[in-house]
N, C-alpha and C positions, 0 to 999 in steps of 0.2 A: 446476481447470478444470472438472473435469467438475460441479461443483454451480454454477458461472456460468452453462455450456452449457444447462443444464437450468432455469435460470432463464429465461435469455433465450427460451430456447423454449417455456415458458409464460408467456411476456406481459412477464414482470415490469422494472422499470426497472432493471438493476444496471450497474456500469460496473468494469472489469479494472484492475487496476493493477498494475504489472508493475516490482518494485526489481533492478535487474540487479546483479551482482557482489558481492550481498550474501545470507548464509546465511538459514534460517529463524529466525524470532521476532529476526531482526537488531533490531529495535526495541527491546527489551530490555536489550540489550548496553550496560551504561552505560559500561562501561570503554572498548568499541568506538567509543561513541557521541562519547566524549570527546577519543579519540586517534588516530580515521582520518575526515579529511574527506571522504571517499567515503560512510562508514557516514552520518555527519552529514548530509551532502547528500541521501541517501535516505531518511533519517527525514524530513526538511523536507517532501519529493518528497508520501510517505505521509500525513502530519497535513494537509498541503496539498488533498489531492486528498479523503480524508476529508472537512475543512472544506468543499469547495466542493460535493460533494454532498449534505450536511445542509443547506447553505444552499440548493439548488436543490431539495428538496425538504421 
């Protein structure tokens, strides 16, 4: 959060994506991705957010 806040304060175009109910680096846990629908949905949300940011910049 500190990095995000510093970038915003510096006038940079940044977005903050928060994934609820998953741990750090959840998108790297292939077993959780394949077996836990919540984790899979959060990965989809993360990838969509990254894709949208790239398309708009």
